[in-house]
N, C-alpha and C positions, 0 to 999 in steps of 0.2 A: 947061508941065507941070513940076513939081518933085517930088522924092521923097527919102525917107530910109529907113533900116533901123534898128530898135532892136536891143538886145543879144540878143533872142529871135528875131531874124530876121523880125519883123513888118515888112511893107512899107507905108509911108505915102505916098500919092500926093496931090498937091495940084493940082487943075485947076479951071477956072472952070465954074460951073454952066450956062453958056449954050453949052457946046461939045458937039459931036457925041460926043466921048469920054465925057463925063459922062452924056449921054442913053443911050448904048449900055450903060454899066455899070449905070445905074439900071434898065434894062429886062432885063438879064441879068447876074446877079452872078458868073457863071462867067467868069473872066478868064485870059488868057495874054498875057504881055508878053515882048518880046525887046529888049534894049538892046545897041547896038553902040558900041564905042569906035573911032571912025574913025582915031585916031592909033596904035592898037595893035591887032593882029589878035586880038581877043577879043570874046566876047559873054556876056551874062548872060540866062538865061531863067527865067521863073517862071510858075506857074499856081496858081490857088486861087479862093476866094470873096471877093468884095469886100463891105465894109460901109461905109456912110456914117457918119462919126464926128460925133457931135453937137458943135456948136461950143460954146466956153466951158467944156469939160470939161478936167480936168487933163491927160488924154492928148492931147487936141487941141492945147492950148497947148504942151505939151512937143514934140510932133511939128512944130508950126509954128515953134517956136524953133530946132529942129535944122535944119529946111529953110532958115530965114533965115540961120543962121550959116554953113552950108555954101555958100550961094550968094552970100554977101557977099564971099567971097574972090576 
C-alpha cells in the first residue's frame, strides 16, 4: 500500500485490486485509517468516503507520480 496527500489534504491510496483492503473499500466507501510511525511516538488518523479514481486521468497520473517520487527515496 502506498499513499500521498495533495495541497488540499486529499488522501490518495494505491493498493492492488486483488487485495482484501480493495474489496472492503469497494463494498463500503466509509473508511477510517490509522498510521503509526514506529520510530517516533506519533500517529495520524483519518476518516471519510473513498472514491475509486479512474485510471489515465490527470489526477490519477499526478497522484501516481507523487507516490512514485516519495517511494523512490
